[in-house]
LOTORNU-464373 format. One record per residue (C-alpha): chain; x, y, z. Coordinates in Angstrom, 1 decimal. Example, Ala and Ser with C-alpha at 12.3 -4.5 7.8 and 13.67 -1.06 7.14 Angstrom:
! residues 2
{r "A", {12.3, -4.5, 7.8}},
{r "A", {13.7, -1.1, 7.1}},
***
This chain:
! residues 167
{r "A", {-66.1, 50.9, 7.0}},
{r "A", {-63.0, 49.5, 5.6}},
{r "A", {-59.5, 50.9, 6.0}},
{r "A", {-58.1, 51.4, 2.6}},
{r "A", {-54.9, 53.0, 3.7}},
{r "A", {-53.1, 49.3, 3.9}},
{r "A", {-54.0, 48.8, 0.4}},
{r "A", {-52.5, 51.9, -1.1}},
{r "A", {-49.2, 51.6, -2.9}},
{r "A", {-46.1, 53.2, -1.2}},
{r "A", {-45.9, 56.9, -2.1}},
{r "A", {-42.8, 58.5, -3.7}},
{r "A", {-41.8, 59.8, -0.1}},
{r "A", {-41.8, 56.2, 1.2}},
{r "A", {-39.0, 55.4, -1.3}},
{r "A", {-37.0, 58.2, -0.2}},
{r "A", {-36.8, 56.9, 3.4}},
{r "A", {-35.7, 53.5, 2.2}},
{r "A", {-32.9, 55.1, 0.1}},
{r "A", {-31.8, 57.6, 2.6}},
{r "A", {-32.1, 54.7, 5.2}},
{r "A", {-28.9, 53.4, 3.4}},
{r "A", {-26.8, 56.2, 4.7}},
{r "A", {-26.6, 55.1, 8.3}},
{r "A", {-25.8, 51.6, 6.8}},
{r "A", {-23.0, 52.9, 4.6}},
{r "A", {-21.6, 54.7, 7.6}},
{r "A", {-21.9, 51.8, 9.9}},
{r "A", {-20.1, 49.6, 7.0}},
{r "A", {-17.3, 52.1, 6.8}},
{r "A", {-16.6, 52.2, 10.4}},
{r "A", {-16.7, 48.5, 10.8}},
{r "A", {-14.5, 47.7, 8.1}},
{r "A", {-12.2, 50.2, 9.3}},
{r "A", {-12.3, 48.7, 13.0}},
{r "A", {-12.0, 45.2, 11.3}},
{r "A", {-8.8, 46.1, 9.4}},
{r "A", {-7.1, 47.5, 12.1}},
{r "A", {-7.7, 44.5, 14.4}},
{r "A", {-6.9, 41.8, 11.9}},
{r "A", {-3.8, 43.1, 9.7}},
{r "A", {-0.3, 44.7, 10.6}},
{r "A", {1.5, 45.0, 7.3}},
{r "A", {0.5, 44.4, 3.9}},
{r "A", {-1.8, 41.0, 3.6}},
{r "A", {-2.4, 40.3, 0.1}},
{r "A", {-5.7, 38.9, -0.6}},
{r "A", {-5.5, 38.6, -4.6}},
{r "A", {-2.2, 37.9, -6.1}},
{r "A", {-0.4, 40.9, -5.0}},
{r "A", {-3.0, 43.0, -6.5}},
{r "A", {-5.6, 43.5, -3.9}},
{r "A", {-4.6, 43.7, -0.3}},
{r "A", {-4.9, 45.1, 3.2}},
{r "A", {-2.7, 47.8, 4.2}},
{r "A", {-3.5, 50.4, 6.9}},
{r "A", {-2.6, 54.2, 6.2}},
{r "A", {-3.8, 57.3, 7.9}},
{r "A", {-4.2, 60.5, 5.7}},
{r "A", {-4.5, 63.9, 7.0}},
{r "A", {-5.2, 65.5, 3.7}},
{r "A", {-8.1, 65.2, 1.2}},
{r "A", {-7.3, 63.4, -2.0}},
{r "A", {-4.2, 65.7, -3.5}},
{r "A", {-4.5, 68.1, -0.8}},
{r "A", {-2.2, 66.9, 2.0}},
{r "A", {-2.4, 68.9, 5.1}},
{r "A", {-0.6, 68.7, 8.6}},
{r "A", {-2.2, 66.9, 11.5}},
{r "A", {-4.5, 69.1, 13.1}},
{r "A", {-5.4, 71.1, 10.2}},
{r "A", {-9.1, 71.3, 9.8}},
{r "A", {-9.6, 72.5, 6.2}},
{r "A", {-10.3, 68.9, 4.8}},
{r "A", {-12.9, 68.4, 7.4}},
{r "A", {-14.5, 71.8, 6.3}},
{r "A", {-14.5, 70.5, 2.6}},
{r "A", {-16.2, 67.5, 3.6}},
{r "A", {-18.7, 69.2, 5.8}},
{r "A", {-19.5, 71.6, 2.7}},
{r "A", {-19.9, 68.4, 0.2}},
{r "A", {-22.3, 66.7, 2.8}},
{r "A", {-24.3, 69.9, 3.0}},
{r "A", {-24.4, 70.4, -0.7}},
{r "A", {-25.3, 66.8, -1.6}},
{r "A", {-28.2, 67.4, 1.3}},
{r "A", {-29.5, 70.4, -0.4}},
{r "A", {-29.2, 68.9, -3.9}},
{r "A", {-31.2, 66.0, -2.4}},
{r "A", {-34.1, 68.0, -0.9}},
{r "A", {-34.5, 69.9, -4.1}},
{r "A", {-34.5, 66.6, -6.5}},
{r "A", {-38.1, 65.4, -7.3}},
{r "A", {-39.1, 62.1, -5.4}},
{r "A", {-39.9, 60.6, -8.7}},
{r "A", {-36.1, 60.4, -9.7}},
{r "A", {-35.1, 57.4, -7.3}},
{r "A", {-31.9, 56.6, -9.1}},
{r "A", {-30.9, 60.3, -8.6}},
{r "A", {-31.7, 59.9, -5.0}},
{r "A", {-29.8, 56.6, -4.8}},
{r "A", {-26.6, 58.2, -6.2}},
{r "A", {-26.8, 61.1, -3.7}},
{r "A", {-27.5, 58.8, -0.9}},
{r "A", {-24.3, 56.7, -1.8}},
{r "A", {-22.1, 59.7, -2.1}},
{r "A", {-23.5, 61.2, 1.3}},
{r "A", {-22.7, 58.0, 3.1}},
{r "A", {-19.2, 58.3, 1.8}},
{r "A", {-18.7, 62.0, 2.4}},
{r "A", {-20.0, 61.7, 6.0}},
{r "A", {-17.9, 58.5, 6.8}},
{r "A", {-14.6, 60.3, 5.9}},
{r "A", {-15.8, 63.6, 7.4}},
{r "A", {-16.9, 62.2, 10.7}},
{r "A", {-13.5, 60.1, 11.0}},
{r "A", {-11.6, 63.2, 10.2}},
{r "A", {-13.5, 65.2, 13.0}},
{r "A", {-13.0, 62.6, 15.6}},
{r "A", {-9.5, 61.4, 14.9}},
{r "A", {-8.1, 64.2, 12.7}},
{r "A", {-7.2, 61.6, 9.7}},
{r "A", {-8.9, 59.1, 7.4}},
{r "A", {-8.0, 55.6, 7.8}},
{r "A", {-7.5, 53.8, 4.2}},
{r "A", {-7.0, 50.2, 4.4}},
{r "A", {-7.8, 48.5, 1.0}},
{r "A", {-4.6, 48.4, -1.2}},
{r "A", {-5.5, 48.2, -5.0}},
{r "A", {-2.1, 47.9, -6.8}},
{r "A", {-3.6, 47.3, -10.2}},
{r "A", {-4.0, 51.1, -10.4}},
{r "A", {-1.1, 53.0, -11.7}},
{r "A", {1.3, 53.8, -8.4}},
{r "A", {-1.2, 51.7, -6.4}},
{r "A", {-4.4, 53.1, -4.5}},
{r "A", {-5.4, 52.9, -1.0}},
{r "A", {-8.9, 53.6, -0.3}},
{r "A", {-11.8, 52.6, 2.3}},
{r "A", {-15.4, 51.7, 2.3}},
{r "A", {-16.3, 55.6, 2.3}},
{r "A", {-14.2, 56.3, -0.5}},
{r "A", {-15.8, 53.5, -2.6}},
{r "A", {-19.2, 54.7, -1.6}},
{r "A", {-18.1, 58.2, -3.0}},
{r "A", {-16.9, 56.7, -6.2}},
{r "A", {-19.7, 54.7, -6.8}},
{r "A", {-22.1, 57.3, -6.0}},
{r "A", {-20.5, 59.7, -8.7}},
{r "A", {-20.6, 57.0, -11.4}},
{r "A", {-24.1, 56.3, -10.6}},
{r "A", {-25.0, 59.8, -10.5}},
{r "A", {-23.3, 60.3, -14.0}},
{r "A", {-25.4, 57.3, -15.4}},
{r "A", {-28.6, 58.8, -13.7}},
{r "A", {-28.3, 62.2, -15.4}},
{r "A", {-27.5, 60.7, -18.9}},
{r "A", {-30.4, 58.5, -18.6}},
{r "A", {-32.7, 61.6, -17.5}},
{r "A", {-35.1, 62.5, -20.5}},
{r "A", {-33.8, 66.0, -21.6}},
{r "A", {-37.1, 67.5, -20.9}},
{r "A", {-36.7, 66.6, -17.3}},
{r "A", {-33.1, 67.7, -16.8}},
{r "A", {-34.1, 70.9, -15.7}},
{r "A", {-35.7, 69.3, -12.6}},
{r "A", {-32.3, 67.7, -12.0}},
***
C-alpha cells in the first residue's frame, strides 16, 4: 500500500505557516539590529553621503504622540494594533497569500516596537534618513510596518472586486 500523502501539494494552511514564520524572524532582526547599532556606534555615523546614517534615539511616545517615561499608553496602542492585525489575519481566507504576507510584516513591526516598549519603556530608533524633510529616524520594526502597510494597500488594490468582501 503506497503512501500518497508525500505526493500531495502543500495546502493553503501550509503557506500560512511559512508566511507567519516570518514574524519571529522579523522580531529577531529588529532586536539584533538595535543591539548591533548600540554596540557599534556612538554619535552619528554616516553611511551614505550625509543622507543615511546610524544615530541612536530613544522614543517614549508613538509617532506624533509624545509621552513621558513610564506612560504606558503607547504600549497599549501597540497591543491593540497587534491584536487587530491578528484577528484580521484569522478571518482572511488562506488563499489570499499576499494579504497574509502584508499582515505578517505589519505584525512583526508592531510586536517588535510593542515588546521593546513594554520591556524598556521606550523604543530605540537607529537608522537616520536625512533625505526626508526634517530627517527621519527609524528602526527595523518601523520599516516592517511601513513595508507591510504599502504591501497591504497593493494587495487590496489587486484583489478582484468580487473578492474584496472576503478581505
